[in-house]
C-alpha positions in Angstrom: 86.2 174.4 111.5 88.1 174.5 115.2 85.3 177.1 116.3 82.4 174.6 115.5 83.9 171.7 117.3 84.5 174.2 120.3 80.9 175.1 120.0 79.6 171.7 119.6 81.9 169.9 123.0 80.8 173.1 124.8 76.9 172.1 123.5 77.3 168.4 125.1 79.0 169.9 128.3 76.3 172.1 129.1 73.7 169.2 128.5 76.1 166.9 131.0 76.0 169.6 133.5 72.1 170.4 133.3 71.9 166.3 133.8 73.9 166.9 137.3 71.9 169.7 138.3 68.8 167.7 138.3 68.1 166.4 141.7 68.6 162.5 142.5 64.8 161.3 142.0 64.8 163.0 138.6 68.2 161.3 137.8 68.3 158.0 135.4 71.5 156.0 135.3 72.7 156.1 131.5 69.6 158.4 130.5 69.5 158.2 125.9 70.3 161.9 126.0 73.3 161.7 128.2 74.5 158.4 126.6 73.9 160.2 123.6 76.1 163.6 124.4 78.8 161.1 125.9 79.0 159.3 123.1 79.1 161.6 120.6 81.7 163.7 122.8 83.7 160.2 122.6 83.7 159.6 118.6 85.1 163.0 118.4 87.9 162.6 119.6 89.4 160.2 116.6 88.9 163.5 114.3 92.4 165.6 114.2 90.4 168.9 114.7 88.0 167.1 117.2 90.6 166.0 119.8 92.2 168.7 121.3 88.9 170.9 120.9 87.3 168.3 123.6 90.6 168.3 125.5 90.5 172.5 125.5 86.9 172.3 126.4 86.8 169.9 129.1 90.3 172.2 130.5 88.5 175.4 130.5 87.0 176.3 133.7 84.9 174.2 135.6 84.2 172.0 132.8 85.4 168.9 133.9 82.7 168.6 136.6 80.6 167.5 133.7 82.6 164.1 133.6 83.6 163.2 137.4 80.1 162.8 138.7 79.9 159.5 136.7 82.4 158.2 138.0 82.6 159.5 141.2 81.2 156.6 144.0 78.7 157.4 146.4 79.8 154.9 148.9 76.5 152.8 148.8 77.6 149.3 147.5 74.6 148.5 145.0 74.4 151.7 143.4 78.4 152.4 143.2 79.0 148.7 141.3 75.6 149.7 139.6 77.2 153.3 138.3 80.7 151.8 137.6 79.8 149.2 135.1 77.0 152.1 133.4 77.6 153.2 130.2 78.0 156.7 131.4 81.1 156.0 133.5 82.7 153.8 130.4 82.5 156.9 128.2 83.6 159.2 131.7 86.4 157.2 132.2 88.1 157.2 128.5 87.2 161.0 128.4 89.2 161.8 131.8 92.1 159.4 130.6 92.1 161.5 127.5 92.4 164.8 129.2 95.2 163.5 131.4 97.3 161.9 129.5 96.8 164.6 126.5 96.3 167.9 128.3 99.3 170.6 129.2 96.8 172.3 131.1 98.6 173.0 134.5 95.6 175.2 136.1 93.4 172.6 135.6 95.5 170.6 137.5 95.7 172.4 140.3 91.7 172.6 140.2 91.2 168.8 139.4 94.0 167.1 141.7 92.7 166.2 144.8 89.4 165.1 143.1 91.4 162.8 140.1 93.7 161.5 143.0 90.8 160.7 145.0 89.7 158.6 141.9 92.4 156.8 141.6 92.3 155.1 145.2 88.6 153.8 144.5 88.7 150.1 143.9 85.7 149.7 142.2 87.1 151.6 139.4 90.2 149.7 138.1 90.8 151.8 134.8 91.2 155.2 136.9 94.0 153.5 139.3 96.5 155.0 136.8 95.8 158.4 137.2 97.3 158.0 140.4 100.4 158.3 139.0 100.0 161.2 137.1 98.9 163.5 140.1 101.7 161.9 142.4 103.5 165.1 141.8 100.9 167.5 142.7 100.2 165.8 146.2 103.6 167.7 147.4 102.9 170.6 146.4 101.1 173.5 148.7 101.3 176.4 145.7 101.7 176.6 142.0 104.5 179.3 142.3 108.4 179.0 142.6 108.5 178.0 146.1 107.4 174.5 144.7 110.4 174.0 141.8 113.4 172.6 144.6 110.4 169.2 145.4 109.7 169.4 141.5 113.2 169.1 140.8 113.5 166.5 143.5 110.9 164.4 142.0 112.0 165.5 138.2 116.0 164.0 139.5 114.0 160.6 140.7 113.2 159.5 136.9 116.2 160.9 135.5 117.7 157.7 134.3 114.1 155.6 133.4 113.1 158.3 131.3 112.3 156.1 128.6 110.0 154.0 130.4 107.6 157.0 129.8 106.3 157.2 133.6 103.1 159.6 134.1 104.9 161.2 137.2 107.9 162.5 135.0 105.5 163.9 132.5 103.2 165.4 134.9 106.6 167.5 136.7 107.6 168.5 133.3 104.6 170.1 132.6 104.4 171.4 136.2 107.9 173.4 135.7 107.1 174.4 131.8 104.2 176.1 133.3 106.1 178.3 136.3 109.4 178.7 133.7 107.5 180.0 130.9 104.9 182.3 129.8 101.6 181.0 128.0 102.2 180.7 124.2 100.1 183.6 124.0 102.1 185.9 125.6 103.3 188.5 123.1 107.0 189.2 122.8 106.8 193.2 123.1 105.0 192.8 126.4 107.3 193.0 129.3 108.3 189.1 130.6 107.8 189.0 134.4 110.2 188.5 136.5 108.7 185.5 138.2 109.6 183.1 134.7 112.7 184.6 135.0 113.3 183.8 138.8 111.7 180.1 138.3 114.4 179.6 135.4 117.5 180.4 137.7 115.3 178.2 140.6 115.6 174.9 138.0 119.0 175.8 136.6 120.5 176.2 140.4 119.0 172.7 141.3 121.5 171.0 138.2 118.2 171.5 135.8 120.4 171.9 132.9 122.1 168.6 133.4 118.7 166.9 134.7 116.9 167.7 131.1 119.6 166.7 128.8 120.1 163.5 130.5 116.3 163.2 130.3 116.6 164.0 126.6 119.6 161.9 125.7 117.9 158.6 127.3 114.7 159.5 125.3 116.9 159.5 122.1 119.5 156.5 123.2 115.9 154.1 123.1 114.1 155.5 120.8 116.6 156.0 117.9 117.0 152.3 118.0 115.2 150.2 115.0 112.9 148.6 117.5 111.5 151.8 118.8 111.0 153.7 115.7 107.8 155.1 113.8 105.9 152.0 114.5 105.9 152.3 118.1 105.5 156.7 117.6 101.8 156.3 116.7 99.8 155.9 119.2 99.7 156.7 122.6 103.6 155.8 123.2 104.2 158.5 120.8 102.0 161.0 122.8 103.8 160.2 126.0 107.4 160.3 124.0 106.6 163.9 122.6 104.7 164.5 126.2 108.4 164.2 128.3 110.3 165.6 125.1 108.6 168.8 124.0 108.6 170.4 127.9 112.3 169.1 128.7 113.3 171.2 124.8 110.9 174.0 126.2 112.9 174.4 129.4 116.5 174.2 128.1 115.8 176.3 125.9 114.8 179.2 128.0 118.1 178.3 130.4 120.1 178.6 127.4 118.7 181.8 126.4 119.2 183.5 129.9 122.3 181.7 130.1 123.9 183.4 126.8 122.3 186.5 127.4 123.7 186.8 130.8 127.2 185.4 130.3 128.2 186.4 126.8 131.5 185.4 125.5 132.1 183.5 128.8 129.5 181.0 128.0 131.0 178.0 126.1 128.9 174.9 126.9 128.1 173.6 123.9 127.1 170.0 125.5 123.5 170.8 125.4 124.0 170.9 121.4 124.7 167.3 120.3 121.4 166.4 122.8 119.1 169.0 120.7 120.5 167.0 117.5 119.4 163.5 118.7 115.9 165.2 120.0 115.9 166.7 116.2 116.4 163.0 114.5 113.8 161.5 116.8 111.2 164.2 115.8 111.5 163.3 112.1 110.5 159.9 113.1 107.1 160.7 114.4 104.7 159.6 111.2 102.1 162.2 110.2 99.2 160.2 111.1 100.4 160.2 115.0 98.0 162.9 117.0 101.6 164.6 118.0 102.8 165.0 114.9 102.2 169.0 115.1 103.5 168.7 118.5 106.8 167.5 117.3 106.6 169.8 114.4 106.7 172.6 117.7 109.8 171.0 119.0 111.4 171.0 115.9 111.0 174.6 115.8 112.5 175.1 119.3 114.9 173.3 118.7 116.0 175.7 115.8 115.7 178.1 118.4 118.0 177.3 120.8 120.4 176.7 117.9 119.9 180.1 116.7 120.5 181.6 120.7 124.3 180.9 120.1 124.7 183.0 117.1 124.9 186.3 119.5 127.9 188.3 118.3 129.6 189.2 121.1 132.8 190.4 119.9 133.0 193.9 121.2 136.5 195.8 120.5 138.5 192.8 120.2 137.2 191.8 116.8 139.8 189.7 115.2 140.1 186.3 113.2 140.7 184.2 116.2 137.9 185.7 118.6 135.7 184.7 115.3 137.0 181.3 115.4 136.7 180.7 119.0 133.5 182.1 119.2 129.9 180.1 120.2 128.4 180.6 117.3 131.5 179.2 115.3 131.5 176.5 117.9 128.0 175.4 117.8 128.6 175.3 113.7 131.1 172.7 114.2 129.4 170.7 116.5 126.9 170.6 113.8 129.1 169.8 111.6 130.7 167.1 113.6 127.5 165.4 113.7 126.5 165.5 110.3 130.1 163.4 109.8 129.4 161.3 112.6 126.6 158.8 110.6 125.0 158.4 108.1 121.8 157.9 110.0 122.6 161.8 110.7 123.4 163.2 107.1 119.3 163.9 106.8 118.9 165.7 110.1 121.8 167.6 110.2 121.6 169.2 106.8 118.1 169.8 107.5 119.0 171.7 111.1 122.0 173.8 108.8 119.7 174.9 106.2 117.0 176.0 108.9 119.5 177.8 111.1 121.0 179.5 107.8 119.5 182.4 105.8 117.4 182.0 103.1 118.9 183.2 99.9 118.0 186.6 98.7 116.4 188.4 97.0 113.9 187.9 99.2 109.8 188.6 99.0 108.3 190.6 100.5 104.6 192.7 100.6 106.5 196.2 100.8 109.3 197.7 100.2 112.1 197.1 103.1 113.6 200.3 105.0 117.2 201.5 104.7 118.1 199.9 108.1 116.2 196.4 107.4 118.5 195.8 104.3 121.6 197.0 105.8 120.9 194.6 109.3 119.9 191.6 106.8 123.3 192.0 104.3 125.4 192.4 107.8 123.8 189.1 109.2 124.2 187.2 106.5 128.2 188.4 106.2 128.2 187.6 110.1 127.3 184.0 108.9 130.1 183.9 106.6 132.7 185.3 109.0 131.5 182.8 111.5 131.8 179.9 108.8 135.5 181.2 107.2 137.6 178.9 109.7 135.4 176.0 108.7 135.8 176.0 105.7 137.8 172.9 105.4 135.2 170.8 107.7 131.9 171.9 105.2 134.6 171.3 102.3 135.0 167.5 103.4 130.6 167.5 103.8 130.4 168.5 100.6 132.1 166.3 98.6 131.9 163.4 100.9 127.7 163.7 100.0 128.3 165.2 96.7 127.7 162.0 94.7 124.5 160.8 97.0 122.0 158.8 95.5 119.6 159.5 97.9 117.2 161.9 96.4 116.3 163.6 99.8 119.5 164.0 100.5 120.8 165.5 96.9 117.7 168.2 97.4 119.2 168.9 101.3 122.6 169.4 99.7 121.8 171.6 97.4 119.9 173.9 99.6 122.6 173.7 101.9 125.0 174.8 98.7 123.3 177.6 97.6 122.1 179.0 101.2 126.3 178.8 101.8 127.0 180.6 98.8 124.4 183.4 98.7 126.0 184.3 102.0 128.9 186.3 101.0 131.5 186.2 98.2 134.6 184.0 100.4 131.9 181.9 101.3 130.9 181.6 97.8 134.4 180.6 96.8 134.9 178.0 99.4 131.3 176.0 98.2 132.5 176.3 94.2 136.1 174.4 95.2 134.3 172.4 97.4 131.9 170.9 94.7 134.7 171.3 91.7 136.8 168.9 94.1 134.6 166.1 94.2 133.6 167.2 90.2 137.3 166.8 89.4 138.0 163.4 91.4 135.4 161.9 89.0 136.7 163.4 85.7 140.3 163.1 86.0 142.2 160.1 85.8 145.1 160.2 88.3 148.6 159.6 86.8 150.8 156.5 88.4 152.9 159.2 90.3 150.0 160.8 91.7 147.7 157.6 92.6 148.7 157.7 96.5 148.0 162.2 96.4 145.2 162.9 97.7 144.4 165.9 95.5 143.2 165.5 92.0 146.2 167.6 90.8 149.0 167.8 92.1 150.9 171.0 91.9 153.8 169.8 89.3 151.6 168.3 86.8 150.1 170.7 84.5 152.2 170.2 81.4 150.8 166.9 81.1 147.6 166.1 79.1 144.5 165.5 81.2 143.2 162.0 80.8 139.6 161.8 81.3 138.4 158.8 83.8 135.9 156.5 82.6 132.4 158.2 83.6 130.0 156.2 85.9 126.9 157.0 87.6 128.9 158.5 90.4 129.8 161.7 87.4 126.2 162.1 86.1 124.7 162.8 90.2 128.0 165.1 90.8 127.1 166.8 87.5 123.5 166.9 88.3 124.6 169.0 91.8 126.8 171.4 89.6 124.2 172.0 86.8 121.3 172.9 89.6 123.9 175.2 91.6 125.4 176.7 88.6 121.5 178.2 87.9 122.2 180.2 90.7 124.1 183.5 90.7 125.3 183.4 94.1 127.1 180.1 92.3 127.8 180.8 89.4 129.5 184.0 89.3 132.6 182.8 91.9 132.0 179.6 89.4 133.1 181.6 86.5 136.2 183.2 88.7 137.9 180.0 90.0 138.0 178.2 86.7 140.2 181.4 85.4 142.6 179.7 87.7 144.2 183.2 88.4 145.1 182.1 91.8 147.8 179.7 92.8 144.9 177.5 94.9 142.5 177.6 91.9 145.0 175.9 88.9 144.3 172.4 89.7 140.7 173.4 88.4 142.5 174.6 85.0 141.3 171.0 83.6 137.7 170.9 84.9 136.4 172.7 81.9 138.3 170.6 79.1 137.2 167.5 80.8 133.5 168.3 80.9 133.6 169.2 77.3 135.4 166.1 75.9 132.9 164.1 78.2 130.0 165.7 76.9 130.7 165.3 73.4 132.0 161.4 74.0 128.8 159.2 72.0 127.7 156.3 74.3 124.5 154.7 74.7 125.1 154.3 78.7 122.3 156.1 80.5 124.5 157.9 82.8 126.6 159.2 80.0 123.7 160.8 78.3 122.6 162.3 81.9 125.8 163.9 82.3 125.8 165.3 79.0 122.7 166.7 79.5 123.3 168.1 82.6 127.1 169.1 80.9 124.7 171.1 78.1 122.6 172.9 81.3 125.6 174.0 83.2 126.9 175.7 80.0 123.3 176.9 79.1 123.6 178.8 82.5 126.9 180.3 82.2 126.2 181.6 79.3 122.7 183.4 80.4 122.9 186.7 80.7 119.8 186.8 82.7 121.5 184.9 85.9 123.9 187.5 86.7 123.9 190.1 89.8 124.2 193.2 87.1 121.6 192.6 84.6 119.6 194.3 81.5 117.0 195.5 83.9 119.2 197.3 86.3 119.7 200.0 83.5 123.6 199.0 83.6 125.1 199.3 79.7 125.1 196.1 77.7 129.2 195.1 77.8 129.0 195.5 81.5 126.2 193.2 81.9 128.0 190.4 79.7 131.4 191.1 81.1 130.0 190.2 84.7 127.5 187.3 83.5 129.7 185.5 80.9 132.3 183.1 81.0 136.0 184.6 79.9 137.1 184.6 76.1 139.3 181.4 76.6 136.1 179.4 77.5 133.5 180.9 75.5 135.5 179.8 72.6 135.5 176.1 74.3 131.9 176.1 74.7 130.8 177.3 71.3 133.1 175.1 69.6 132.0 172.2 71.8 128.0 173.2 71.4 128.4 173.3 67.8 130.7 170.0 67.2 127.5 168.3 69.7 124.4 169.3 67.6 127.0 168.0 64.4 127.1 164.4 65.7 124.2 161.6 65.1 125.2 159.4 67.7 123.9 162.2 70.4 120.5 162.0 71.9 118.2 165.0 71.1 118.0 165.4 75.0 121.2 167.0 75.0 121.0 168.4 71.5 118.3 169.9 71.8 119.4 172.6 74.7 122.5 173.0 72.9 120.7 174.6 70.2 118.8 176.7 72.5 121.9 177.9 74.3 123.1 178.4 70.9 120.1 180.9 70.1 120.8 182.4 73.2 123.9 183.6 72.5 123.1 184.9 69.1 121.6 187.9 71.0 124.4 190.1 71.6 127.5 190.7 69.2 129.7 189.2 71.6 127.6 185.9 71.6 127.3 185.9 68.0 131.2 186.1 67.0 131.8 183.1 68.9 129.3 181.1 67.6 130.1 182.2 64.1 134.2 181.3 65.2 132.4 178.0 66.3 130.5 177.4 63.2 134.1 178.2 61.1 135.7 175.6 63.2 133.3 172.9 62.0 131.6 173.8 58.7 129.9 170.4 58.1 128.0 170.5 62.1 124.9 171.9 60.7 124.7 170.7 57.4 125.2 167.1 59.0 122.4 168.1 61.6 119.8 168.4 58.5 121.4 164.9 57.1 120.0 163.5 60.2 116.8 165.1 60.5 116.2 163.6 56.4 117.1 160.6 57.6 115.4 160.2 60.4 112.7 162.8 60.7 109.3 161.3 62.7 106.5 163.6 63.4 105.5 161.7 66.2 108.8 162.5 67.6 108.4 165.5 70.1 112.3 166.1 70.9 112.6 165.5 66.4 109.8 168.0 66.3 111.5 170.6 68.4 114.7 170.1 67.4 114.1 170.8 64.2 112.5 174.1 64.6 115.0 174.8 67.0 117.3 174.9 64.4 115.2 176.6 62.1 115.1 179.5 64.7 118.8 179.5 64.8 120.0 179.8 62.0 116.8 182.7 61.2 118.6 184.7 64.0 122.0 184.4 62.8 120.7 185.4 59.5 118.2 188.5 60.1 118.9 189.0 63.8 116.2 190.5 66.0 113.8 192.2 64.3 111.9 193.5 67.2 115.2 195.2 68.5 116.7 193.0 71.1 117.7 195.0 74.4 121.4 193.9 73.4 121.1 195.8 70.3 122.8 193.0 68.2 124.3 194.5 65.2 126.4 191.3 63.2 124.8 189.5 61.3 125.5 186.3 58.6 125.3 186.9 55.0 123.1 184.3 53.2 126.4 183.1 51.4 127.7 182.0 54.3 124.3 180.6 55.5 124.6 178.4 52.0 128.1 177.5 53.1 127.1 176.2 56.3 124.4 174.1 54.4 126.1 172.9 51.8 127.8 170.0 52.1 131.7 169.8 52.1 133.1 169.9 48.0 136.2 167.7 49.5 133.1 165.1 50.2 131.8 165.0 46.8 134.6 164.9 44.4 135.3 161.3 46.1 131.7 160.2 46.0 131.2 158.0 42.6 127.6 159.3 42.5 126.4 162.0 39.9 126.2 165.5 40.7 123.0 166.6 43.5 120.9 169.5 44.9 123.7 171.1 46.5 121.2 171.5 49.5 119.8 167.9 49.4 119.2 166.8 53.0 116.9 170.1 53.2 115.2 169.7 49.7 114.4 165.8 51.1 112.8 166.8 54.2 110.8 169.6 52.3 109.0 166.4 51.0 108.9 164.8 53.9 107.4 167.7 55.4 104.6 168.3 52.7 104.0 164.4 52.9 102.9 164.7 56.6 101.6 168.3 56.4 97.6 168.1 55.8 96.6 167.1 59.1 99.6 168.7 61.2 99.7 171.9 62.4 103.0 171.8 64.0 104.3 169.8 61.1 102.6 172.7 58.6 104.7 175.3 60.2 108.0 173.7 60.0 107.4 173.1 56.2 106.7 177.0 55.8 110.0 177.4 57.5 111.8 174.8 55.8 110.5 176.6 52.2 111.6 179.8 53.3 115.1 178.8 53.7 115.2 177.4 50.7 113.9 180.5 48.7 117.3 182.1 50.6 119.3 179.6 49.7 118.6 179.2 45.9 119.1 183.0 45.9 122.5 182.7 47.0 124.7 182.7 44.9 127.8 180.4 45.3 130.0 182.2 42.8 129.1 186.0 45.1 132.4 187.0 45.9 132.8 187.1 50.1 133.6 190.3 51.7 136.8 191.3 52.3 135.6 193.1 55.7 137.4 190.8 58.8 134.7 189.9 61.7 135.5 192.3 64.1 135.5 190.3 67.8 133.4 192.5 70.4 135.5 193.6 73.6 134.5 193.2 76.6 135.4 195.3 79.5 136.8 193.5 83.0 134.5 192.0 85.0 133.7 193.8 88.3 134.9 191.5 91.5 132.8 189.1 93.0 132.7 191.4 96.3 131.6 194.4 94.2 128.9 191.9 92.5 127.8 190.6 95.9 127.3 194.0 97.6 125.0 195.2 94.1 122.9 192.4 94.2 118.8 193.1 95.2 117.9 192.6 98.7 114.1 192.1 98.4 111.3 191.8 95.6 107.7 193.5 96.2 105.3 190.2 95.1 103.2 187.5 97.0 105.4 186.1 100.1 103.5 182.7 99.8 104.1 182.1 96.5 107.8 181.3 94.6 110.5 179.6 95.6 112.6 181.8 98.0 109.3 182.2 100.1 110.3 180.2 103.4 108.0 177.4 102.9 109.8 176.5 100.1 113.1 176.4 101.5 112.0 174.7 104.6 109.9 172.0 103.6 111.0 168.7 103.5 111.8 167.9 99.9 109.4 165.4 98.3 110.3 163.0 95.2 110.2 164.0 91.4 108.7 162.0 89.2 111.9 161.4 87.6 114.0 160.7 89.9 111.0 157.6 91.9 113.3 154.7 90.6 116.6 155.7 93.0 119.5 153.9 91.9 120.2 151.0 94.3 123.9 150.2 95.1 124.8 146.7 95.9 126.8 146.8 99.0 128.3 143.4 100.8 127.9 144.1 104.5 129.7 140.8 106.0 132.8 142.5 103.6 132.6 146.0 104.8 132.5 144.6 108.4 135.2 142.2 107.8 137.6 144.9 107.1 135.8 147.9 109.5 135.4 146.1 112.3 136.9 143.8 115.0 137.0 139.9 114.7 134.5 139.0 117.1 132.0 141.0 115.4 129.0 139.1 114.6 127.0 140.7 112.1 123.7 139.0 112.6 123.3 138.9 116.5 124.6 143.0 116.7 121.3 143.3 114.4 119.2 140.9 116.4 120.1 142.9 119.5 119.4 146.3 117.9 116.2 145.7 115.9 114.6 143.4 118.7 112.9 145.0 121.9 114.1 143.2 124.8 111.9 142.6 128.4 114.1 145.5 130.3 112.6 147.7 127.7 109.5 146.0 127.9 105.3 146.5 128.4 105.0 150.0 129.6 101.6 148.3 131.4 103.5 145.3 133.5 105.6 148.1 135.1 102.1 150.0 136.0 100.5 146.8 137.9 103.7 146.0 139.8 104.1 149.8 141.4 100.1 150.0 141.4 100.6 146.9 143.8 103.1 148.1 145.8 101.7 151.5 146.2 98.0 149.4 147.5 100.1 146.8 149.7 
């Protein structure tokens, strides 16, 4: 499409050139073919593809000469008046102003600046008077090279304070400086950079260019980050002018920073540009997609990320030490970003987005072809460098995570998850403090502090281990934090250190010993409140991830022995006992929703794949012998063929029992050998004898709920294929149960607990992970397009939780007594005369110019 639009624009230019080549006698003002060509050119500018095509074509070579004759007056008054009022002159005026406003083509200025300036001096064409402001910087330029830098910097200095007024002279000056200091966009990094660009950068810096650019960018941010100047004011021409000032300023500033850091190395300590760039990044977020400048704003954001990445240069040399890391430019740059995040709630999204884009993508990366050994080592070392530089900032990062963990803002939730995964993926030490930060937030919502501990900021003091932990009343905050944990634990870089921390093997982790019992207590606390049900669904998701051997650095596919894989991917023995007991207890309670019972059963099914899991599931069934019978009682009492949850839960229950008895007939990869006998199965599905004796009723069927369920399925199974499949499974189960003799002597052979070897250390597991996966780069969640895209809203999260806040009371507590919320909001949100109409300012300046 771009080629089509460019060719079409060239066709119209050729048509206009042919018209101008005619003799005066043969020319007619507003000739139909010419007006038609101009009209079509003008209508193309309203297309997102057509506008850049028109601008590119008109600024190429001498193509602007196709428009100039329409507005250049001959000096004959009658003819000039007629020409100035012609349709062709109107179209040409609009196209010329479009080119000057939007184009960054400096060679075009070099060729046509005189002609364009002369147009601004024609009284008969008032619409072109603004060209005088745009061409003003070119009046003092003799050449377009490094010799012009001082005069350009002087012009730049004159507009530092009034940059927010969007003066055309400032825009043109910045465009010319960018042209002189930066190579063209088609410049290849493999080519040797010409010295003229480096010399021009040095000239700009020596004329205080870095300070000038930072001041301009800060003034723009201060003005246009106000509510009165946000998205609505950034859609039309004003948005274009804003980006026209910011884009060259950021690009030039980044080039200066790159030269300074590469030249001075560890001696460079100037971080004043970082908060300025972060504010500009926030401003670029406000450019709406409907704006022509949206793509340019995205380019500015990418350039800001590149500028910040220039600070991540390891200059440790032989003096590599913890102190050198803590005071390095890399660490201090990240510290500035963390300060920015904590400065204001409006910075949360921007700060986390920048942080995420700076951090490496999680491993394994998808590639089209295998990476060589040098590339693999480089990628691993780069992540280790990030981890080392972030180590001294662990406390600050933990504070950020704890403060944002309970957010109800969907986009912020997604960004926080993304950043946590990226941080945990760097190396084992970083993963540990991310896990501790998340557990701190979780423990604060689960544990009710004792009376003597309420003033202690730490959820668990060092001397409180003897007391029984008390579960705090759950809230929606609890559910949101558990949602975060459930997402993170599905990533192996978070799961492995989480299992290590929950063991409490080091003193710093002892306070987390209460997390698991409290979480399981909440899991088995019946409630009809939606946020409690959501919390329970998150907890079962956490348990499912913890018990999933596929979420591991050491997997079955790697060829490692089964026990080695299980020891590295499953929780400790103590936690396995608690998990299996809680899952069995949960499925036996009628008050729990199928939305949590179903994943609980799926977790049990997953554990039956290996002897180690089977053993602990069997122990859980022995602890809660009536749980499975209770579940079938629930099915028989409330079965509905129209409920997909009910059908799925029953199907999974039958699958679970079949696997417990028969194992994996196709030969599972884990080679399970332990099986449940039919008599033991019958005991699970037989009502407790003590309960039967207490009843006054006559003796009933030993497997009454299953018999009743078979009858129900028989009634419903005529036309429903899914029900027919369940009926077949139920009938097979009843056949097995009836064939099992209750008087069959139980085996004296005691079930032997499988013993797993000690897991490898976290560092060893991180070192063994795969670095890349050969595949399609554009698909999959580990691609840059997935990780660096703005998070979208899920259908389930469309209705965000609304939290009521009393702003008046909040202001009275935190702000001075003379503060007036209403007047402050009015002054913040309403435009003032000082920041008023740009056109009125232009008219005043024009009148002064002509006087």
